[in-house]
Structure formats: C-alpha cells, structure tokens
TIVEX-599451 format. One record per residue: residue in three letters; residue number from 1; x, y, z of N, C-alpha, C in turn. Coordinates in steps of 0.2 Angstrom, whole numbers. Example, Ala and Ser with C-alpha at 12.3 -4.5 7.8 and 13.67 -1.06 7.14 Angstrom:
+------+------+-------+-------+-------+-------+-------+-------+-------+-------+-------+
: resn : resi :   n_x :   n_y :   n_z :  ca_x :  ca_y :  ca_z :   c_x :   c_y :   c_z :
+------+------+-------+-------+-------+-------+-------+-------+-------+-------+-------+
:  ALA :    1 :    66 :   -28 :    39 :    62 :   -22 :    39 :    66 :   -16 :    39 :
:  SER :    2 :    64 :   -11 :    35 :    68 :    -5 :    36 :    64 :     0 :    39 :
+------+------+-------+-------+-------+-------+-------+-------+-------+-------+-------+
***
This chain:
+------+------+-------+-------+-------+-------+-------+-------+-------+-------+-------+
: resn : resi :   n_x :   n_y :   n_z :  ca_x :  ca_y :  ca_z :   c_x :   c_y :   c_z :
+------+------+-------+-------+-------+-------+-------+-------+-------+-------+-------+
:  MET :    1 :    94 :   -59 :    63 :    92 :   -58 :    56 :    93 :   -51 :    54 :
:  THR :    2 :    95 :   -50 :    48 :    96 :   -43 :    45 :    91 :   -43 :    39 :
:  PHE :    3 :    90 :   -37 :    36 :    86 :   -36 :    30 :    90 :   -39 :    24 :
:  LYS :    4 :    97 :   -39 :    24 :   101 :   -42 :    19 :    99 :   -49 :    18 :
:  GLU :    5 :    98 :   -53 :    24 :    96 :   -60 :    24 :    89 :   -61 :    21 :
:  LEU :    6 :    85 :   -56 :    20 :    78 :   -57 :    17 :    79 :   -57 :     9 :
:  ASN :    7 :    85 :   -56 :     7 :    86 :   -55 :    -1 :    81 :   -50 :    -4 :
:  LEU :    8 :    81 :   -44 :    -1 :    77 :   -39 :    -5 :    81 :   -36 :   -10 :
:  LEU :    9 :    78 :   -34 :   -15 :    81 :   -31 :   -21 :    86 :   -25 :   -19 :
:  GLU :   10 :    91 :   -24 :   -23 :    96 :   -18 :   -21 :    92 :   -11 :   -20 :
:  PRO :   11 :    88 :    -9 :   -24 :    84 :    -3 :   -23 :    81 :    -2 :   -16 :
:  LEU :   12 :    78 :    -8 :   -14 :    75 :    -8 :    -7 :    80 :    -8 :    -2 :
:  GLN :   13 :    85 :   -12 :    -3 :    90 :   -12 :     3 :    93 :    -5 :     3 :
:  ARG :   14 :    95 :    -2 :    -2 :    97 :     5 :    -2 :    93 :    10 :     2 :
:  ALA :   15 :    86 :     9 :     0 :    81 :    13 :     4 :    81 :    12 :    11 :
:  LEU :   16 :    82 :     6 :    13 :    82 :     4 :    20 :    88 :     7 :    23 :
:  ASP :   17 :    94 :     6 :    20 :   100 :     9 :    22 :    99 :    16 :    24 :
:  LYS :   18 :    96 :    20 :    19 :    95 :    27 :    19 :    91 :    29 :    25 :
:  GLU :   19 :    86 :    24 :    27 :    82 :    26 :    32 :    85 :    24 :    39 :
:  GLY :   20 :    91 :    20 :    38 :    94 :    18 :    45 :    92 :    12 :    47 :
:  TYR :   21 :    89 :     7 :    43 :    86 :     1 :    46 :    91 :    -5 :    44 :
:  THR :   22 :    93 :    -9 :    48 :    97 :   -15 :    47 :    94 :   -21 :    48 :
:  GLU :   23 :    90 :   -21 :    54 :    87 :   -27 :    56 :    79 :   -27 :    56 :
:  PRO :   24 :    76 :   -32 :    53 :    68 :   -32 :    53 :    66 :   -33 :    60 :
:  THR :   25 :    60 :   -30 :    62 :    56 :   -31 :    68 :    53 :   -38 :    68 :
:  PRO :   26 :    51 :   -40 :    73 :    48 :   -47 :    73 :    42 :   -48 :    68 :
:  ILE :   27 :    38 :   -43 :    67 :    32 :   -44 :    62 :    35 :   -44 :    55 :
:  GLN :   28 :    40 :   -40 :    54 :    43 :   -40 :    48 :    47 :   -46 :    46 :
:  ALA :   29 :    50 :   -49 :    51 :    54 :   -55 :    50 :    49 :   -61 :    48 :
:  LYS :   30 :    43 :   -61 :    51 :    39 :   -66 :    50 :    34 :   -65 :    44 :
:  ALA :   31 :    33 :   -59 :    42 :    28 :   -57 :    37 :    31 :   -57 :    30 :
:  ILE :   32 :    37 :   -54 :    30 :    41 :   -53 :    23 :    42 :   -59 :    19 :
:  PRO :   33 :    45 :   -64 :    22 :    46 :   -70 :    18 :    40 :   -73 :    14 :
:  PRO :   34 :    34 :   -74 :    18 :    28 :   -77 :    15 :    25 :   -72 :    10 :
:  LEU :   35 :    26 :   -66 :    11 :    23 :   -61 :     6 :    27 :   -61 :     0 :
:  LEU :   36 :    34 :   -61 :     1 :    38 :   -62 :    -5 :    36 :   -68 :   -10 :
:  GLN :   37 :    34 :   -73 :    -7 :    32 :   -79 :   -10 :    25 :   -78 :   -13 :
:  GLY :   38 :    21 :   -73 :   -12 :    15 :   -71 :   -15 :     9 :   -74 :   -11 :
:  ARG :   39 :    11 :   -76 :    -4 :     5 :   -79 :     0 :     1 :   -74 :     3 :
:  ASP :   40 :    -5 :   -75 :     5 :    -9 :   -70 :     9 :    -7 :   -71 :    16 :
:  LEU :   41 :    -8 :   -65 :    19 :    -6 :   -65 :    26 :   -11 :   -61 :    30 :
:  ILE :   42 :   -12 :   -63 :    37 :   -15 :   -58 :    42 :   -10 :   -57 :    47 :
:  GLY :   43 :    -9 :   -51 :    48 :    -4 :   -49 :    53 :    -7 :   -45 :    59 :
:  ILE :   44 :    -5 :   -46 :    65 :    -7 :   -42 :    71 :    -1 :   -41 :    75 :
:  ALA :   45 :     0 :   -34 :    76 :     6 :   -32 :    80 :     4 :   -25 :    83 :
:  GLN :   46 :     7 :   -23 :    88 :     6 :   -17 :    91 :     8 :   -11 :    87 :
:  THR :   47 :     5 :    -5 :    88 :     7 :     1 :    84 :    15 :     2 :    85 :
:  GLY :   48 :    18 :     4 :    80 :    25 :     6 :    80 :    30 :     0 :    79 :
:  THR :   49 :    27 :    -6 :    77 :    31 :   -12 :    77 :    34 :   -13 :    69 :
:  GLY :   50 :    32 :    -9 :    65 :    34 :    -9 :    58 :    30 :   -13 :    53 :
:  LYS :   51 :    23 :   -13 :    55 :    18 :   -17 :    51 :    18 :   -14 :    44 :
:  THR :   52 :    19 :    -8 :    43 :    18 :    -5 :    36 :    24 :    -7 :    32 :
:  ALA :   53 :    30 :    -7 :    34 :    36 :    -9 :    30 :    35 :   -17 :    29 :
:  ALA :   54 :    32 :   -21 :    33 :    31 :   -28 :    33 :    27 :   -29 :    26 :
:  PHE :   55 :    22 :   -25 :    24 :    19 :   -26 :    18 :    21 :   -22 :    12 :
:  VAL :   56 :    24 :   -16 :    13 :    26 :   -12 :     8 :    32 :   -15 :     5 :
:  LEU :   57 :    37 :   -17 :     8 :    43 :   -20 :     5 :    42 :   -26 :     1 :
:  PRO :   58 :    38 :   -31 :     3 :    36 :   -36 :    -2 :    32 :   -34 :    -8 :
:  ILE :   59 :    28 :   -29 :    -7 :    24 :   -27 :   -13 :    28 :   -24 :   -18 :
:  LEU :   60 :    33 :   -19 :   -16 :    37 :   -16 :   -20 :    42 :   -21 :   -24 :
:  GLN :   61 :    44 :   -26 :   -20 :    49 :   -31 :   -23 :    45 :   -35 :   -29 :
:  ARG :   62 :    39 :   -37 :   -27 :    35 :   -41 :   -32 :    33 :   -37 :   -38 :
:  MET :   63 :    31 :   -31 :   -37 :    30 :   -27 :   -43 :    36 :   -26 :   -47 :
:  SER :   64 :    42 :   -25 :   -44 :    48 :   -25 :   -48 :    49 :   -31 :   -52 :
:  LEU :   65 :    48 :   -37 :   -50 :    49 :   -43 :   -53 :    44 :   -45 :   -58 :
:  ASP :   66 :    38 :   -41 :   -58 :    33 :   -42 :   -63 :    30 :   -35 :   -65 :
:  ARG :   67 :    34 :   -32 :   -69 :    32 :   -26 :   -72 :    26 :   -26 :   -77 :
:  LYS :   68 :    22 :   -21 :   -75 :    16 :   -21 :   -80 :    15 :   -13 :   -81 :
:  GLN :   69 :    12 :   -12 :   -87 :    10 :    -5 :   -88 :     4 :    -3 :   -84 :
:  THR :   70 :     4 :     3 :   -81 :    -2 :     5 :   -77 :    -6 :     9 :   -82 :
:  GLN :   71 :   -13 :     8 :   -81 :   -18 :    12 :   -85 :   -20 :    18 :   -80 :
:  PRO :   72 :   -22 :    24 :   -83 :   -25 :    29 :   -79 :   -31 :    26 :   -75 :
:  GLY :   73 :   -31 :    27 :   -68 :   -36 :    26 :   -64 :   -37 :    18 :   -62 :
:  ALA :   74 :   -32 :    14 :   -64 :   -32 :     7 :   -63 :   -25 :     5 :   -60 :
:  PRO :   75 :   -25 :     6 :   -53 :   -19 :     4 :   -49 :   -18 :    -3 :   -49 :
:  ARG :   76 :   -11 :    -5 :   -48 :   -10 :   -12 :   -47 :   -10 :   -14 :   -39 :
:  VAL :   77 :    -9 :    -9 :   -35 :    -9 :   -10 :   -28 :   -15 :    -6 :   -25 :
:  LEU :   78 :   -19 :    -9 :   -20 :   -24 :    -5 :   -17 :   -23 :    -6 :    -9 :
:  VAL :   79 :   -22 :    -1 :    -6 :   -21 :    -1 :     2 :   -27 :     3 :     5 :
:  LEU :   80 :   -31 :     0 :     8 :   -37 :     3 :    12 :   -35 :     4 :    19 :
:  ALA :   81 :   -36 :    11 :    21 :   -34 :    13 :    28 :   -40 :    16 :    31 :
:  PRO :   82 :   -41 :    16 :    37 :   -48 :    19 :    40 :   -47 :    27 :    41 :
:  THR :   83 :   -42 :    30 :    41 :   -41 :    37 :    42 :   -36 :    40 :    37 :
:  ARG :   84 :   -37 :    47 :    36 :   -33 :    50 :    31 :   -26 :    51 :    34 :
:  GLU :   85 :   -25 :    51 :    40 :   -19 :    51 :    43 :   -15 :    45 :    42 :
:  LEU :   86 :   -18 :    39 :    43 :   -15 :    33 :    42 :   -13 :    32 :    34 :
:  ALA :   87 :   -18 :    34 :    30 :   -17 :    34 :    23 :   -11 :    38 :    21 :
:  SER :   88 :   -10 :    44 :    23 :    -4 :    48 :    22 :     2 :    45 :    24 :
:  GLN :   89 :     2 :    42 :    30 :     8 :    38 :    33 :    10 :    33 :    28 :
:  ILE :   90 :     5 :    29 :    26 :     7 :    23 :    22 :     9 :    25 :    15 :
:  ASN :   91 :     6 :    31 :    12 :     9 :    33 :     6 :    16 :    36 :     7 :
:  GLU :   92 :    18 :    39 :    13 :    25 :    41 :    14 :    29 :    35 :    14 :
:  SER :   93 :    27 :    29 :    17 :    31 :    23 :    17 :    33 :    21 :    10 :
:  PHE :   94 :    28 :    21 :     6 :    29 :    19 :    -1 :    34 :    24 :    -4 :
:  SER :   95 :    34 :    30 :    -2 :    38 :    35 :    -5 :    45 :    33 :    -2 :
:  ALA :   96 :    46 :    32 :     4 :    53 :    31 :     7 :    56 :    25 :     5 :
:  TYR :   97 :    52 :    19 :     5 :    55 :    13 :     3 :    56 :    12 :    -5 :
:  GLY :   98 :    51 :    15 :    -8 :    52 :    15 :   -15 :    55 :    20 :   -19 :
:  ARG :   99 :    59 :    24 :   -15 :    63 :    30 :   -18 :    67 :    29 :   -24 :
:  PHE :  100 :    70 :    23 :   -24 :    74 :    21 :   -30 :    71 :    16 :   -35 :
:  MET :  101 :    64 :    17 :   -35 :    60 :    13 :   -39 :    56 :    17 :   -43 :
:  PRO :  102 :    53 :    15 :   -49 :    50 :    20 :   -54 :    42 :    20 :   -52 :
:  PHE :  103 :    40 :    17 :   -47 :    33 :    17 :   -46 :    29 :    23 :   -43 :
:  ARG :  104 :    23 :    25 :   -46 :    20 :    31 :   -44 :    14 :    29 :   -39 :
:  HIS :  105 :    13 :    33 :   -34 :     9 :    31 :   -29 :     5 :    38 :   -27 :
:  THR :  106 :    -1 :    37 :   -24 :    -4 :    43 :   -21 :    -9 :    40 :   -16 :
:  ALA :  107 :   -11 :    45 :   -12 :   -16 :    43 :    -6 :   -22 :    48 :    -8 :
:  ILE :  108 :   -28 :    44 :    -7 :   -34 :    48 :    -8 :   -39 :    47 :    -2 :
:  PHE :  109 :   -41 :    53 :     1 :   -45 :    53 :     7 :   -50 :    59 :     7 :
:  GLY :  110 :   -55 :    59 :    11 :   -60 :    64 :    11 :   -57 :    70 :    16 :
:  GLY :  111 :   -61 :    75 :    16 :   -59 :    81 :    20 :   -54 :    86 :    16 :
:  VAL :  112 :   -53 :    84 :    10 :   -49 :    89 :     6 :   -52 :    89 :    -1 :
:  GLY :  113 :   -50 :    94 :    -5 :   -53 :    94 :   -12 :   -50 :    88 :   -16 :
:  GLN :  114 :   -55 :    85 :   -20 :   -53 :    79 :   -24 :   -49 :    81 :   -30 :
:  PHE :  115 :   -49 :    87 :   -33 :   -45 :    88 :   -39 :   -38 :    86 :   -39 :
:  PRO :  116 :   -34 :    87 :   -34 :   -27 :    85 :   -35 :   -27 :    77 :   -35 :
:  GLN :  117 :   -32 :    74 :   -31 :   -32 :    67 :   -31 :   -34 :    64 :   -38 :
:  THR :  118 :   -39 :    67 :   -41 :   -41 :    64 :   -48 :   -36 :    66 :   -53 :
:  ARG :  119 :   -33 :    71 :   -52 :   -27 :    72 :   -57 :   -22 :    67 :   -57 :
:  ALA :  120 :   -20 :    65 :   -51 :   -15 :    60 :   -50 :   -17 :    53 :   -53 :
:  LEU :  121 :   -24 :    52 :   -52 :   -26 :    46 :   -54 :   -27 :    46 :   -62 :
:  ALA :  122 :   -28 :    52 :   -65 :   -28 :    52 :   -72 :   -21 :    51 :   -75 :
:  HIS :  123 :   -16 :    53 :   -72 :    -9 :    52 :   -74 :    -7 :    45 :   -73 :
:  GLY :  124 :   -11 :    41 :   -69 :    -9 :    34 :   -68 :    -5 :    33 :   -62 :
:  VAL :  125 :    -7 :    29 :   -58 :    -3 :    27 :   -52 :    -3 :    20 :   -51 :
:  ASP :  126 :     3 :    17 :   -49 :     4 :    10 :   -48 :     1 :     8 :   -41 :
:  ILE :  127 :     1 :    13 :   -36 :     0 :    11 :   -30 :    -5 :    16 :   -27 :
:  LEU :  128 :   -11 :    14 :   -25 :   -16 :    18 :   -22 :   -18 :    17 :   -15 :
:  VAL :  129 :   -17 :    22 :   -11 :   -18 :    21 :    -4 :   -25 :    25 :    -2 :
:  ALA :  130 :   -30 :    22 :     0 :   -36 :    26 :     1 :   -40 :    24 :     7 :
:  THR :  131 :   -44 :    29 :     9 :   -49 :    28 :    14 :   -56 :    25 :    10 :
:  PRO :  132 :   -60 :    21 :    13 :   -65 :    18 :    10 :   -70 :    23 :     7 :
:  GLY :  133 :   -72 :    28 :    11 :   -77 :    33 :     8 :   -75 :    37 :     2 :
:  ARG :  134 :   -69 :    39 :     2 :   -67 :    43 :    -4 :   -66 :    38 :   -10 :
:  LEU :  135 :   -63 :    32 :    -9 :   -62 :    28 :   -14 :   -69 :    26 :   -17 :
:  MET :  136 :   -74 :    25 :   -13 :   -81 :    23 :   -16 :   -83 :    29 :   -20 :
:  ASP :  137 :   -82 :    35 :   -17 :   -84 :    41 :   -21 :   -81 :    42 :   -28 :
:  LEU :  138 :   -75 :    41 :   -28 :   -71 :    42 :   -34 :   -72 :    36 :   -39 :
:  MET :  139 :   -74 :    30 :   -36 :   -76 :    24 :   -40 :   -82 :    26 :   -44 :
:  GLN :  140 :   -87 :    28 :   -40 :   -94 :    30 :   -43 :   -93 :    35 :   -48 :
:  GLN :  141 :   -88 :    40 :   -47 :   -88 :    45 :   -52 :   -84 :    43 :   -58 :
:  GLY :  142 :   -81 :    37 :   -58 :   -77 :    34 :   -64 :   -70 :    35 :   -64 :
:  TYR :  143 :   -67 :    38 :   -58 :   -60 :    40 :   -58 :   -56 :    34 :   -56 :
:  VAL :  144 :   -59 :    29 :   -53 :   -55 :    23 :   -51 :   -58 :    17 :   -53 :
:  LYS :  145 :   -54 :    12 :   -56 :   -57 :     5 :   -58 :   -52 :     0 :   -55 :
:  LEU :  146 :   -54 :    -5 :   -52 :   -50 :    -9 :   -48 :   -48 :   -16 :   -52 :
:  ARG :  147 :   -50 :   -16 :   -58 :   -49 :   -22 :   -62 :   -41 :   -24 :   -63 :
:  ALA :  148 :   -37 :   -20 :   -62 :   -30 :   -21 :   -62 :   -26 :   -23 :   -56 :
:  VAL :  149 :   -30 :   -23 :   -50 :   -27 :   -24 :   -43 :   -24 :   -31 :   -43 :
:  ASP :  150 :   -17 :   -31 :   -41 :   -14 :   -37 :   -40 :   -13 :   -38 :   -33 :
:  PHE :  151 :   -12 :   -33 :   -29 :   -10 :   -33 :   -22 :   -15 :   -29 :   -18 :
:  PHE :  152 :   -19 :   -32 :   -13 :   -24 :   -28 :    -9 :   -22 :   -29 :    -2 :
:  VAL :  153 :   -22 :   -23 :     2 :   -21 :   -23 :     9 :   -26 :   -20 :    13 :
:  LEU :  154 :   -29 :   -23 :    18 :   -33 :   -19 :    23 :   -29 :   -18 :    29 :
:  ASP :  155 :   -27 :   -12 :    30 :   -23 :   -10 :    35 :   -28 :    -8 :    41 :
:  GLU :  156 :   -27 :   -10 :    47 :   -31 :    -9 :    53 :   -38 :   -11 :    51 :
:  ALA :  157 :   -39 :   -17 :    48 :   -46 :   -19 :    47 :   -50 :   -19 :    52 :
:  ASP :  158 :   -48 :   -21 :    58 :   -52 :   -21 :    64 :   -55 :   -14 :    66 :
:  ARG :  159 :   -51 :    -9 :    65 :   -53 :    -2 :    66 :   -58 :     0 :    61 :
:  MET :  160 :   -57 :    -2 :    54 :   -62 :     0 :    49 :   -69 :    -3 :    51 :
:  LEU :  161 :   -69 :   -10 :    53 :   -75 :   -13 :    55 :   -78 :    -9 :    61 :
:  ASP :  162 :   -74 :    -7 :    66 :   -77 :    -3 :    71 :   -80 :     3 :    69 :
:  MET :  163 :   -77 :     6 :    64 :   -79 :    13 :    62 :   -85 :    12 :    57 :
:  GLY :  164 :   -88 :     6 :    55 :   -93 :     5 :    51 :   -92 :     5 :    44 :
:  PHE :  165 :   -86 :     4 :    42 :   -84 :     3 :    35 :   -85 :    -3 :    32 :
:  ILE :  166 :   -89 :    -8 :    35 :   -89 :   -15 :    32 :   -93 :   -15 :    26 :
:  HIS :  167 :   -98 :   -11 :    25 :  -102 :   -11 :    19 :   -98 :    -8 :    13 :
:  ASP :  168 :   -94 :    -3 :    14 :   -90 :     0 :     9 :   -84 :    -5 :     7 :
:  VAL :  169 :   -81 :    -8 :    12 :   -76 :   -13 :    11 :   -79 :   -19 :     6 :
:  ARG :  170 :   -85 :   -21 :     8 :   -88 :   -27 :     4 :   -89 :   -24 :    -3 :
:  LYS :  171 :   -92 :   -18 :    -4 :   -93 :   -16 :   -11 :   -86 :   -15 :   -15 :
:  ILE :  172 :   -81 :   -13 :   -11 :   -74 :   -12 :   -14 :   -71 :   -19 :   -17 :
:  VAL :  173 :   -72 :   -24 :   -13 :   -69 :   -30 :   -14 :   -73 :   -34 :   -19 :
:  ALA :  174 :   -79 :   -32 :   -20 :   -84 :   -36 :   -24 :   -82 :   -36 :   -31 :
+------+------+-------+-------+-------+-------+-------+-------+-------+-------+-------+
***
C-alpha cells in the first residue's frame, strides 16, 4: 500500500513527498482509513512506528473538508501529551504535514514562560497540543475554552495515567 492509495488531499500528499514518505507504516495503514471516516480509534504501537502521523494526517484532512472559523482561545483540535518533549514533537508533526495548509497550531506546556503561549492562543489556533497541567492552568485563567473542539487525541494515554494525570484529564474532557 502507498500513501497515494489512502486518497489523502494533495497538500498532504505533497507534504509526505517532501518528507520522503511513500508507504504508510502498519499502524498508519490500519488507523488512517477509519479516522478519515470520522470513527474513534484506540491505537497501540511501539515508539517510532508512525503513530503521530496516523492521527495528524486524518485530522488535517477532515479539517480541510470542514472549514470553520476559529475563535481566539477555542481550538478545533486538542491533543494531550504527557510531556513537553512529546507535545513539541507532535506540534512539529502538524507543522511538517500541514505545511501546505492554512491551519495555525501551537504547543503549550509547563517549564517555560506562558506569555508566548497565551499570545498564540489570543491570535487563535486551530490545533492545540498541550500537557494536562499547563492546559488546566490556562483554562482556569480563561485563555483556553474547549467548546469548539471537534477532534480530541490522548497521546500516550497509558503514560499519562501512570504519571497521575487522570484527574486533570477527567476535568479537561468534562
């Protein structure tokens, strides 16, 4: 199977070509078709198998097919990750695969000043990648509202639970 056989939009295919990818990994081949149909999915695969692209590509495609105006602080996509390193990597994937698309994205996480993050949110982002703690903090301060979220991803959910984020995750999804 090739990425072309998955019928991804031309901007996504061009980004994949630029990244040098022609064939999906097993997790991508299994996950992308149902996600393109709007189905929910739980995926488990080893590190380095392309799990991030398996959800990023369908999200970008579905957003392209259903354009909506984003309001400041109200993203359409929320991806929760347990660490700032992973949040940054996921944000970079949205940048790489969405390079030929008009979507704005940012990552928010602790351990750094929040001003650049709140400024990005105030300008409006379509895609928000966040760690639970910083997201909760910025929600409580009124910088983030999740009313417009159409796509929600818990990346490394098992690790988040192991790290004690279950209460934050429950509050976020409530």
